[in-house]
C-alpha positions as CSV (number, residue, x, y, z in Angstrom):
1,M,-17.6,52.3,47.9
2,R,-15.4,50.8,50.6
3,P,-14.4,47.2,50.4
4,T,-16.2,45.1,53.0
5,H,-14.7,42.6,55.4
6,S,-16.4,39.8,53.4
7,N,-14.7,41.0,50.2
8,A,-11.3,40.8,51.9
9,I,-12.0,37.3,53.1
10,A,-13.2,36.2,49.6
11,L,-9.9,37.5,48.2
12,V,-7.8,35.6,50.7
13,I,-9.8,32.4,50.0
14,W,-9.4,32.9,46.3
15,I,-5.6,33.3,46.7
16,A,-5.4,30.3,49.0
17,C,-7.5,28.1,46.7
18,F,-6.2,29.1,43.2
19,V,-2.9,30.9,43.3
20,A,-1.0,29.2,46.1
21,P,-1.6,25.5,45.1
22,Q,-0.7,26.2,41.5
23,A,2.8,27.3,42.4
24,S,3.6,23.7,43.6
25,I,1.7,21.8,40.9
26,T,3.8,20.4,38.1
27,V,2.8,19.7,34.6
28,Q,2.9,16.0,35.5
29,D,-0.1,16.5,37.8
30,Y,-2.3,17.8,34.9
31,S,-1.0,15.6,32.1
32,I,0.0,12.1,31.2
33,S,3.1,11.3,29.1
34,V,3.0,8.4,26.8
35,S,6.2,7.0,25.2
36,L,6.1,6.6,21.4
37,P,8.1,4.2,19.2
38,P,11.6,5.7,18.3
39,D,11.2,4.8,14.6
40,W,8.4,5.5,12.2
41,V,5.8,2.7,12.1
42,P,4.6,2.1,8.5
43,F,0.9,1.5,7.9
44,R,-2.1,2.0,5.6
45,A,-5.7,2.9,6.3
46,D,-9.0,3.8,4.7
47,V,-10.0,7.4,5.1
48,L,-13.5,8.7,5.7
49,H,-13.9,12.5,5.9
50,I,-17.3,14.0,6.6
51,S,-18.1,17.7,6.4
52,D,-21.3,19.6,6.3
53,R,-21.4,19.5,2.5
54,H,-19.3,16.4,1.4
55,V,-18.3,12.9,2.2
56,T,-14.7,12.1,1.0
57,T,-13.2,8.6,1.0
58,G,-9.7,7.4,0.1
59,K,-6.5,5.8,1.4
60,F,-3.7,6.9,3.6
61,Y,-0.2,5.4,3.5
62,R,2.9,5.9,5.7
63,R,6.3,4.5,4.9
64,R,9.0,3.4,7.3
65,D,11.0,6.7,6.7
66,G,8.0,8.8,7.7
67,S,6.8,9.6,4.2
68,A,3.0,9.9,4.0
69,A,0.5,9.9,1.2
70,H,-3.2,10.7,1.0
71,Y,-5.2,9.4,-2.1
72,L,-8.7,10.9,-1.8
73,D,-11.8,10.7,-3.9
74,T,-13.3,14.2,-3.5
75,P,-16.4,15.7,-5.2
76,G,-14.0,17.7,-7.3
77,G,-12.1,14.6,-8.5
78,P,-9.1,12.8,-7.2
79,A,-6.9,14.6,-4.7
80,V,-3.4,13.2,-4.0
81,T,-0.9,14.7,-1.5
82,I,2.4,12.9,-1.1
83,H,5.1,14.0,1.5
84,N,8.2,12.1,0.3
85,L,10.9,12.5,2.9
86,A,13.5,10.7,0.8
87,T,13.2,13.3,-2.0
88,R,12.4,16.1,0.4
89,K,9.5,17.0,-1.8
90,T,5.7,17.3,-1.5
91,Y,3.7,16.3,-4.6
92,V,0.1,17.5,-5.0
93,K,-2.5,16.6,-7.7
94,L,-6.0,18.0,-7.6
95,G,-8.6,16.7,-10.1
96,D,-7.5,17.1,-13.7
97,R,-4.7,19.6,-12.9
98,T,-1.1,18.7,-13.4
99,W,1.1,17.7,-10.5
100,A,2.6,20.5,-8.4
101,T,5.8,20.1,-6.5
102,R,7.3,22.0,-3.5
103,D,9.9,21.5,-0.8
104,V,8.6,19.3,2.0
105,D,7.9,21.1,5.3
106,E,11.2,21.0,7.3
107,S,9.4,20.1,10.5
108,A,8.6,16.7,8.9
109,L,12.3,15.8,8.5
110,G,12.9,15.8,12.3
111,G,11.7,12.2,12.9
112,P,8.9,10.9,15.0
113,R,7.9,12.5,18.3
114,R,9.3,10.6,21.3
115,E,6.3,11.2,23.6
116,L,2.7,12.3,23.6
117,R,1.5,14.6,26.4
118,L,-2.2,14.7,27.0
119,P,-4.4,16.3,29.7
120,R,-5.1,13.7,32.4
121,R,-8.7,14.7,33.1
122,Q,-9.9,14.6,29.5
123,I,-8.5,11.3,28.5
124,E,-10.0,7.8,28.2
125,V,-8.0,4.8,27.1
126,F,-9.4,2.0,25.0
127,H,-7.7,-1.2,23.9
128,D,-7.9,-2.3,20.2
129,A,-6.8,-5.8,19.3
130,I,-4.6,-4.5,16.4
131,L,-3.6,-1.0,17.5
132,G,-3.1,-1.6,21.2
133,D,-4.1,1.4,23.4
134,V,-6.1,4.2,21.9
135,Y,-6.2,7.5,23.8
136,E,-9.4,9.5,23.4
137,F,-9.1,13.2,24.2
138,S,-12.4,14.9,24.7
139,N,-12.9,18.7,24.8
140,P,-16.5,19.3,23.7
141,G,-16.2,23.0,24.0
142,S,-13.6,23.5,21.2
143,A,-11.6,20.6,20.0
144,G,-14.3,17.9,20.0
145,V,-13.0,14.4,20.3
146,V,-9.7,13.2,19.0
147,R,-8.2,9.6,19.2
148,F,-4.5,9.0,19.2
149,V,-2.6,5.7,18.8
150,P,0.8,5.5,20.5
151,R,1.8,2.4,18.5
152,L,1.5,4.5,15.3
153,N,3.7,7.3,16.7
154,G,0.8,9.1,18.2
155,F,-1.1,9.3,14.9
156,E,-4.6,10.9,15.1
157,V,-6.9,8.0,13.9
158,S,-10.0,10.1,14.3
159,Y,-11.4,13.4,15.2
160,R,-14.9,14.8,15.5
161,F,-15.5,18.5,15.9
162,P,-18.6,20.1,17.4
163,N,-19.5,21.5,14.0
164,G,-20.0,17.9,12.6
165,V,-16.7,17.7,10.7
166,S,-15.0,14.4,11.2
167,R,-12.2,12.2,9.9
168,E,-11.6,8.6,10.6
169,Y,-8.8,6.3,9.6
170,L,-10.3,2.8,9.4
171,N,-9.1,-0.8,8.6
172,I,-5.6,0.1,9.6
173,S,-3.0,-2.4,8.6
174,I,0.6,-2.1,10.0
175,G,3.5,-3.0,7.7
176,D,5.7,-1.8,4.9
177,Q,4.1,0.1,2.0
178,P,5.2,0.0,-1.6
179,D,7.6,2.8,-2.7
180,H,5.6,3.7,-5.8
181,L,2.8,5.1,-3.6
182,F,5.2,7.9,-2.6
183,M,6.0,9.3,-6.0
184,P,3.8,10.6,-8.9
185,P,3.5,8.1,-11.7
186,P,6.4,8.1,-14.2
187,A,4.1,9.3,-17.0
188,A,3.4,12.5,-15.0
189,G,6.9,13.8,-15.8
190,V,7.5,15.2,-12.4
191,P,11.2,15.5,-11.5
């Protein structure tokens, strides 16, 4: 079958509309760049995680050095994950099991991100009296809805996926957190 004149015109229009303009468009045209604090911002929050089978609650803590700790009450018992950047160790305790230790992920030692890049068309900005601007990224097809807080180094304070899974960090309080939250208890015998 021979190409028709209308096929050739359609091809030229497609090239003019899609290929040519993209060569001159920069990333800035499609995204926004938000500056983040240069140092880690310490805070604590309540955690609410909902899946199709369980509701999990607990606490999250971040220290001024970027160390982070999740203390969760799961259907299988307490679950604690501590990423201690000072000791360069991750400590994990699940239910009645003993504490496990491993080296912290090296990517966590690099310090906080300097900027947050988000797609311009899928962002809404809300203002919170405590947190300041909250950026909501919506992509219902795959990622769902995610909220980031620049004041907290771009931390994801909530996400909701199309499958119903969600996590929320609520009652956020900014400020230093006690050091003992970032180590297993002394009685645990973890080096």
